[in-house]
N, C-alpha and C positions, 0 to 999 in steps of 0.2 A: 634592560642592560644586555648587551651581547656577551656571549660566553665563547671565546675563541682561543684555540691552542695552535701554535705554529711550530712545526718542526723545521728549523733552519739548518739545512744540510749543505755540505760543500758542493755537492753536485745537483741535488734536487730538494725541493721544499714540499711539505704537505700541510694542509689546513684542515683542522677538525673543529666542529661546533657542537655544543650541547643543546639538544632540543628536548621536548617533552618525551619523545620516544627513546632517548638515549644519546649516545655519541655517534656523530656521522661525519665522515670525511667528505668534503665537498670538492666538486670538479671546477676547473678553470674554464675560460672561454673557449677552449679547444676540447671540452668534455673529457679532460684528463685530470686525474687526481694528483699526479706528479707535475710540479712546476719547476723547470730547470732554473738553477741559480745563475742566470745569465742576464747581463745588461748590455745592450748595444745602442750605439748612437748613430742616427742618420743625419741628414742635412738639417732637418727642422723638427725631428721627433725622435724620442727614445723608443726602442722596442724592448720588451721585458719578457722573461720566461720562455715559453715555447717559441714565440716568434723570433726572439733573439738567437736562440740556438739553431733554429731552422735556417736562418740567413747568415750563419757564421762563415760559411765558405766564400760568400760574396762580400763579406765585410769583416775580414779577419782582423785588421788593425784596430777596429773600433768595437769589437765584441769582447767584453770582459767577463771573466769567470775566475773561480778559485780565490776570491777576495776574502772569504771567511777566515782563511788561515793567516791573513795579514792584518787582522784587526788589532789595533793597539801596538803595532810593532814599528821599528825603525828600519830605514833602508839598509843600513850596514849590518843588520842582524844576519848571522849565518843562515838561520832558518829562512829569512826573506830571500836571500840570494839563491838558496836551493829551489825555492818556489819560482823565482823569476826565470830560471833556466827553462821552465816548462811552458812559459807564456809566449804566444806569437805576437803579442801587442807590446807597445812601448810603455815602459815604466821608468820614472826618473826620481831622483832624490829631491825632496822639497827643501825649502829654506830652513825649516826647523829640524831637518834630518829625517823626516817622515817619508812615506811612500806616496808618490803622485802618479796617477793614471792620466796620461795625456790623450786628449781627443779634441775634435772639432765639432762644435754644436751651434747651430743657428748663426753661423758666420763668425763665431768667436773661438779662440783657443782656450780650452779649459783644462785645468789640472785638478783632478778629483781624488779624494782620499778613499781608502777602503770603507770607512764609515759612511761616506756619501753614496757609494755604490750599493752598500747594504741597505741604506735608507731607501734608495730607488726601488730595490727589490721588495722591501717591506711595503712600499706604497702600492705596488702591484698586488701583493697578497691581500692588503687591506681592501682594495677595490673588489677583488674576487670574493672576499668574505661578505662585503656589503651587498654585492649583487645577489649572493645566495640567501642572505638573511633579510634583504629588503629593509635594512636598518643601518644606522651609523655604527661603525666599529671603532672603539677607542681603547677599551681595556682588554688586554691580551696576556697570555702566558707564553713565553718563548723558550724553546729548549736551548741548552748550552752544553757543550761537551764537559764532562766531569773534570777533565784535566786542564781546563781553561784557568789561567791565573787571574789575579785581581785586575791587572791592566787590561786584559782581553775582555773580561766581563764588563768593565766600565765602558770600554769602547763599543761593545754591543748595545749597552743601554743607551749610549749617545746616539747610535744609529737609529734606534727605535724612536727616540725623542725627535730626531730630525724628520722622521716619517709621520709624526703626529700621533704616535701610539703611546698609551700609558701602560707600562709593563707592570702588572701586578706582581709578577715573580719571574726571575730567571730560574728555570728548573733544569737540573742536571738530566741529561738524556737517560742515564742509567736509572735514576729515580722515577722519571716519567714512565719508563717501561715497566718498572716494578709496580707502580700504582695502577697502570692499565691491567696488569695481571691480577693483583690482589683484591681490588675493590669489588670485583664480581664474585669472588670465591665465598661460598656459603658454608664451607666445611672447615674453615680455619680453626685452629685450636683456641681454647679460651685463654684468658690472661694468665691464669695460674698453671697452665699446662706448658710443656716444652714447645718452643717455637718451631714453625715449619721453615726450614732453610732452603732457599732457592738460589741457584746461580744463573745470572743473565749474561749472555755473550752477544754483544752488538757489533757485528762486523760490517762496518760502513764503507764509504768510498775512499777515505784517506786514513782512517784509524780504526782500531778495534778496541772496544771498551768492555771490560769484564767486571762484574760486580757481584757481591754476595749480600743477600738480604734475608731478614727473618720476619715472619708473618705471625701475628696473632689476630684474634677477632677484633676488627676495627683498628688495627695498628700495623704500621710498617716501619721497620728500622733498618737502615742501611748499615752493613757491617764493615765492608771494605770495598775498594775499587782500584783498578789499575788499568793502564792503557798502553798501547804501542802504536807507532806510525806504520801499521800494516793494514792495508785495505785493498779494495778493488782496483784502485788506481795503480798501485805497485804491480799487481798481477797483470794489468793491461800493458804496463810499460815493459814488463819482462817479455811478453809476447811480441811487443813492438820492436824491442831491441833484437830479438832473435830473427824476426822477419827482415828487419833493416839490414842486418849482416848477411842474410841469405840473398836479398836483392842486390846488395853491393857485389857479391861474388858472382851471381848469375847474370844480372842485368847492368852491372857497372853504374849503379845509381847511388848517390850520396843522399839518403833520405833526410838525415839530420840537418842538412843545409837548406832544406825547403820546408817552411812552416806549414804550408797548406798540405803538402804530402804527408807530413808527420801527423796532422790532424786527421786526415783520411785513414791513415794506418791505425791510429788509436781507436777510431770509431769501429773499424773492422775487427780489431783485436778484441774489443769488448764483446762484439757479437760472437766471435769465435769462442771466447771464454765461457759464455753462457751456454753455447751448444755443447762444449766439452763436459759441462756439469751433468749432462744427461746422456753422454755418449762416450764410450771409451775408444772407439775406432778413430782412425786418422780422418780429419776433417779438412776440407779445402778452404783457402782464403784467396779470393779473386777480386782484383780492383782494376777497372777499366780506366784508361787515360790517367794512370796514377801519377806519372811524372815524365815530362818531356814527351808527352803523347805515347807513352809506352804502357801497355797492359801487363800486369804482373800477376803471377800465381804462386801460391805457397800452400803448405799443409802442416798440420800438427796434430798429435794425439795427446791423450791425457797423461800418459807416462812422461813424455817429454816436458809437458807443462809442469808437472810436479817436480821434476828435476830442476827446472828453471827457478821455481819459487821456494826451493828447499830452505834457503837462509831465512826467508820471511816466515815460513811456517815454524821454524825453530824459535824465532823471536816471539811468535804468537803463543807457542807452547809455554815459554818462560813466563809470559804475562799471566796465563791461566794458573800456573803453579804459584805465582806470587800472590794472587788473590786468595788462594787456598791457605797459604801461610799467614797472611795478614788477618784473615778472619778467624784463624784458629779452629777451623772446622775440619772434621774428619770426613772421609768419603761416605761412611755409613750414616753420617748425620745430614747428608744432603738429600732433600726430597726429590728434586728434579733440576734439570738444566734446560733453560729456555733460550732459544736463539732467535735473534731478529737481525735486520739489516740485509742489504742486497747481497753482500759477499758470503752470507751464512749458507747460501745454497751450494757452495763448493763442497763436494763429498769429502775431500781431505780434511776440512775443518771439522766436519761432523765426526769423522773417525778419531781425530785428535781429542775432541771433547770426551768421547767415550773412554779413551785411554787415560786421560788426566783425572776425570771425576768419577769414573766407574758407572756412569749413567748414559744412556742413549739420549741424544738431544731431542727436545720436545718442541713442536711448532704450534703451541697453543695460541700464540699471538700472531697477528698480522705482521709479517716481517717488515713491511714498508711503512705501515701507518701506526704502529704501536706507540711511538714517541709522541706524535701529534695528538693521539687519543688521550694519552696520559696528561699532556699539557691542558687539553680541554677539560678533563676531569678536575684538575687542580684549579682551573679558572672557575669551574662551577662550584667547587668547595669554597672558594674565596668570594663568590658572588652572593649577595643577600637575596637575589631573586630566585635562586634555585635551592631546592631542598634535597640535599645529598646525604646518603648514609654516613654517619660519623666515622671518619677514618683519619687517624692521625699519622703524619708522615714525619719521620726524623731522618734528616739527611746528614751527611758527614763532610768534614773539611779534609780534602785529600792531602794537603801539605801542612806541616807544622809551621806556626808563625811565632816569631819572637819580637819583643819590644826592646829597642836599644836607646839608651839615653846617655848624654854627655854633659859633664859639669865642669866648672872652673877648677874644682879640686878632684883628686883621684877618687876619693870616697863618694863623690857625687855622680860618678859614671858607673854604668853597669848594663846588663841585659838580662832578659827573662823570657822564657818560652811561655807564652800566654795561651796558645791553642796547640794541642797535640794533634798528630796525624790521626785521621779517622774519628776525631771528636765530633760529637753531635752538634748540629747547628739548626736554627739560629741559637746563639749563646752569647752572653755578656759576662764580663769580669770587671771587678773594681780593684784598681791599684792605688796605693798610697805613696806619695812622695813628700819629702820635706825640703821645701825650697823657699828662697827669699826674693827670687826674681823670675822673670819669664824664662821658660826653658823649652827644649824641643825633644820630642820622643819620635823615634823612627820605627816603622813597621817593616819587617823583613821576613822572607822565608828562610827557615833554618835548615833547609835541605836543597838538593838539586831539583830544579823545576824546568819544564820545557819552555823556558823563556830566558833570554840572555842576562836579564837583570833580576836579582833576587829582591831588589828594593821595591817596596809597596808604596810608601809615601812618608813625608815628614809632617808632623803635627805639632804646631807651636801653641803652647799654653800661655795665653796672654794675661796681663794685669795681675801678676803675682807680686806681692809686696811683702817686706819684712814685718814682723810683729812690732809691738811697742818698744821692746828691748833691742830691736835690730836683728833678731834671730830668725831662724827658719819657721815656716808655718806649714801646717798639714794641708796638702793638696791631694784631692781624690780625683782620679782619672778613670773614666768608664770606657772600656774598649769592647767592641762587638763585631762579630761576624753575622751579618744580616741574612735573611732568607735567600738573597741573591748570591751568597757566597762571597760578599765583598767585605773587607776589613776596614774599620774606621774607628776613630776616637769620637765617641758619641757626645761626651760632655766632660767638663772638668769643673770642680768646685773647690773653693778655698774655705777651710774650717778655721775660723778665728776664735780665740778665747777672749771674752769680755768680762770685766768685773762690773757688776751692777749692785747698787744699794737697794735693800728692801726692808720694810718694817717687819720686825719680829717681836711678838708679845713676850713680856718679861713678867714672871710671877713675883708678886710683892706680898709681904706680911702686913696685914692691916688689923689694928686692934678694934674689936667691936664692943667689948665690955671690959671693964677693968679686970686685968689678969687673964683675958681670953683672946686668943688669936683667931684668925679666920678658920683654921682647922678645927678649933674647939667649937666654934659656932656651928660648923657643919656637923660635927659629931652630935651636938645637942639636937640639931634638927633631925638627924637620922633616928634618934631615940623616940621622936614623936610618931605615934602610929598614924597611918593614913587610912581614913575611913573609906571602905569600898563596899559596894553592893553588887554582887554577881558580876564582877569584872568592870563595873562602871564607876567612875569617880563621883563621889557625892560632894558637891560644893556647898558649903554652909558659911555662915558669917564667921565662925571660928576658923575655918580653913582659910578663908580670905585673909584674916588677920595674920595667920601663921605665914602665908606666902609673902605678905608685905614685910614681915619681920625678917624672913630669909633674904629677900631682896636688899633690905637695908644692911644685912650682915655681909653681903658680897663685897669683896675688896675692889678697889679701883684698879682697872687694867691699864698697865703702862706698856709702851713699846719703845724699841730702840732700833737704830739703823745698823744693819750688818751687811758686809760685802759678800757677794756670791758670784762664782765663776760659771758662765754659761757659754756654750758653743754656738756660733753664728755661721751659717752656711752662705757663701757668696758665690754665685755662678760666674765662671770665667769664660772669656771668649776663646775659641779654638779655631785656628786657621790651618787649612790642609793644603799641601802640595803633593798630589798623588800622580802616579804613573798611569798613562793610558787615557785619562779623561781629557776632554776638550775644555778649553777655557770658555768663559762666558761669551766673549767677543766672537770666538771662532764658532761656537755653537749657534749664536744668533745669525752669523753670516751663512752658515751651512743650512739653517732652517729657511732663511730667505731664498737661498739659491735653489733648494729643493722645491719650494712653493712656485718659484718662477719657472723652473723646468717642467713641473707637473702641469702648470697652466698652459705652457707652450705645447705640451703633449696633447692636452684636451683641445686647444684651438686648432692644432694641426689635424687632429682626428676629425673634428667637425668640418674642416676645410676639405679633407679628402672625401668625406661622405658627400659633401655638396658636389664635388667634382665627379665622383662616381655616379651620382644621381643624374647629372647631365649626360654623361657617357651612356649610361644605361637607357635613358629615355631616347637618345638618338638611335641606338640599335633597335629598340622596341618599335618606335613609330615608323622607321624607315622600312623595316621588314613587313609591316602591315599596309603601307601605302599602296603597294603594287599587288596586294592580295585581297584581304577582306574589306579594306577601306577604300578600294579603288573607285567604286561607284558613288561614294559619298563626298567626293571632292572633285571640282572641275579640273580638267586636264592641265590648263595653264597654271592654276593654283598648285596642283600637285607637282608640276615641274619646278615651279619657283620654290616651293617648300623643300623639295629634295635637294636643290642647290644650296639652300640655307643650311640644311642639315650637314651637308658635306663640308661647307666652309667652317661651320662650328666645330666639326670633328677635327679638321686640320688645325684650328686654333687651339684646341685642347692639348694637342701634342707638340705645339710650337710655342707661341707667345703666351698661351693660357696655361702652361704647365704649372706655374707657381702663382696663379692668380689668387686673389683673396676670396673668402667664402661668400661675401656679398655679391661679388661679380658673377660667381657661378649661379647663385640663386636668381640673379637678374636674367641671365641667359636662359635658365630653365623656365622661368615664368614667360619669357618671350616665345619659347618653343611651344609651351602648353597653350598659349592663347590661340594658336592655330591647330595644333594637334588634338587637343581635347575637344574642340568644336567638331572636328571630323568624327572622333570616337563617340561623341554625344549623339550625332545624327545616326550613326550605326546602331547605337544602343536604343535610341528611340524607335528606330525602324523595327527592331526585334521585339521590343516590349509593348509597343502601341496597340497591335491587334488584340492581344489578350486583355489589355486594360479597357479598350472600347467594347469588346464583347461582353465583359462582366458588367459594365455600366448599362449596356443595352438590355441585358437580361434582367437587371434590377428594375428598369423602367417597365418592361413587359410584365413582370410579376406584380408590380404595384398596380398597373392598369387593369390587369385581370381581376385583382381583388376588388377594385372600385366598381368594375362592371358587375361583379357578382353581388355586391351590395345593392346596386341599383335594381337588379333583377329580383330582389327580395330573398336572396339566399339566407336561410335561417342561421347559417354559420356566422353571418356578419350583422344580424339584426340588432345586436347589442351595441353597435358602434354609434358614436355621436355624429349626427349629420354634418355639423359644422367642421368637425375634424376631418371627415372624409372629403369634404369639399376642399379643405386645405391641402390634402394629399393630391387630389385631382389637379389643383392649380399648379402644385410643384411639379407634377408629371409633365404638364404642358410646357412649363418654363424650361425644365431640364431637357425635354425632348427637342425643343426648338434650338437650344444651345448645342446639343449633341449633333443634331443634323447639320447645323451651320458649320461646326468645327470639322465634321466628317467631310463636308463638301469642300472646305478650304484645303484640307489635307490631301484629298484626292487629286487636286490640281497641281500639287507640288512634286518636284523631282527629288531623287534621293540626295542630291547635293545641296538642297536648300534646307534652311532651318525651319522646322514646323512652327506654326503659330501657337500651338499648345502642346505641352509635354504629356507623356504617358502618366507621369505622377499626378498631373492635374486631373486627368480622368479618374484616377484612383481616389483622389481627395473628394471630387464632386460625388462620386459614387458612394463613398463612405458617409459623407454628410447627408445626402439624400436618404440613403437606406436607414440611417440612424433615426431620422425623423419619421419616415414612412412606416418602418417596422414597429416603432413604438405605438403607432395608432392602429394599424391594420392587424397586428398580432395581439391586440389587447385581449386579455382573457375575459370570458363571460362571467358576470357576477354569479355568485353561488346562490341557489334557490333553497330557502329554508323549508324543510318538509312540514306539512300540516300536523297539528297535534292528533294523537290517536283518540278516536271517540270511545265513550263508555258503551258497554253492551246494552242494547235495548231489552227491556223486559218483554217477554213474550205475551201477546194478547190472550186473554182468557178464551179457552176453547169454546165455552158456551156462547160468548159474544160473537165469535166468528161464525158459529153455527147459526145464530139467530139472524145473520145477514146484516148486523150493524157495521157501519163503516168505522175505521180506526182513524182518529185525528192525527194529523201530522205533528210530529214532536221534534224539538231540538235535541242535540246530543245530550243535553242535560235532563232530557225527559220533560222539558217545559214546552208548551205550545208555541209554534212558530208564529212570527208576526204576520198579521193578515196581509194578503197580497204578495207574500214571498213564499217560495218553495225551497225547501232544503235540498241542497245538492245531493245527488245520489252517491253513496260511498259503499265500498265493499268492506264489510266488517267481519272479522274472523270470530 
């Protein structure tokens, strides 16, 4: 199972994966960790990420960005209209009042939603992750801004489903940052000790999110969060507006009327902003051919920049103070303030943090990758294949939610706040209603939210019916905010009261003897002693008779039917009509469209690879024909082949510009049939001498060994004669073949194909030497040393003196057989 976390940003995205060594941020096909959130459409192929942003200036009308802030929104939304004023591409109102991005793709006019553009970007991120992991990616955790409402979260989930991703959890960016910080801390306080309180400031491209968290060992709890629409984009726009006004006065240029010029200026303004973060001096801004072929120049210092963004900095300060109030923390209770996000590098923001919280900002975390790393950690926690340190995460609901219901009578209508602001999630609550027919409950936000509609959805409780008397029945409704931060009515059940009849035993008085009742018989039985022996019952004939008498004295048990009231739970159907989510038909259509466009992208990529292969081969072989391959092809053939290459090159840029993949492959095969033959002759000419030389040396070595054997060299006297003859025969056969091939090759010119390849010489050499070396290099058999003889007894001195001869003896001291003499040995 893959463990992937995605930080989906308005400007850039990051992907992190969990591996055995820890969490790692992976690079895309451009070796960059940051993938721009851009989607561009060409004639027959989409370009995504880095490629889309790089080609923006040449494809302004069909390069889309900033669609994250339009998820789940309508065209007439004031927020949408404010965003559309920044876009150089065309956006129109769809039939259902939504937002439609208009483009041409594969010869068709297409109107795409923000969800579909997001799905296209997710498809790119999915392919990048699969390439890095060499595995299929399905389960992911995706970051979401903490201020996103229910409708925006549902739209983001729909976009992930369109891309074929299974989202295990939508994780708030603030929570992901806190998890990436806390899970590695080994010095967190124990559960019974005061918590460690940390403030996180995430200054991103379009918004700044501030959150307060408390940490204990193995536990993270979010306390409060707040956000404002202040980010790096607003700072860039402030510089851009200043420069546009300057250029209007000095160069008489109306920058805002030209979308390309505005994009150029925004790009340079971002670069200037980054330089001012590290330099207080006045810095230049130069753009060549900016507009109407006019070069422009400008300059700005940090003091001027701070004056321009003063209102935004004030709003940012209010947001920081608001979190401090919501969390009920005092400055002295704060352990540290961690900053992440690209805009956190601005010195003014760091100074503001110190003034508000009384702590210098800390850069413990990676400012750009902290969110994606936290998402990957959460995915690893949810994955059964990874063993992660136990760490519980309690997130919060940023907005209060109320439930509203309407009835036919005034007393049947009302509302109730079911989830308070900053209440921990996931969380469920059970509500009880008394109804006799189907009814509708409505979820709404009970405060102002950054969305034009506070409405979450209508949930109709079906199949409610009156009781037997025609009155109301108890209906239990379960509401929940799930781990994704989405509100829903999970279930509803009807509690009906039913009367059932059951048999109940009734005590009766039964006479056993005259004048005795059952109780009297029992008392008499109690008076009888029970014989026992060390705790064990002794069963005798008398005891058996007593038991029989007791059984006979038992009264007859009678029962009667009595009514009993029981509660029966019946599950009810719940239908939901929520804001922001796609209908089933639209979802299926969007999935089909994404698969179709992705397939088209793959086919077009394969077609372009085939085309580039033809073009590359033309340049390669043409450059060598008049250089290193000149001698290996006849002059007439070379001229003919050169003309063919020139014609094919012209075809590539004219009629063959949009040919199919198979046609390119056919052209390449046709070229290679001639070009590869020439290259093969060149390669054979270079490799053949070494191959022939090695084969000849092997034959010489083998012949020398055979001659030594014939001359009685003791080194080879252990070899079998038949095997040596086999080697000698093979030497003769191979030598004849070698000499014949060498003679044929010597008669050929460089432009002719040789009758035998260098590889064949190598194969023949290997086969021959494998056989010959196995015979000629056979090791001598080991000779067992003779047994050590026993020491001979010395002959008596007097016998030796008398001149008697000593009889030869065996090592055992026995006489040797007649006619045989014992070998002479040295005996120590």
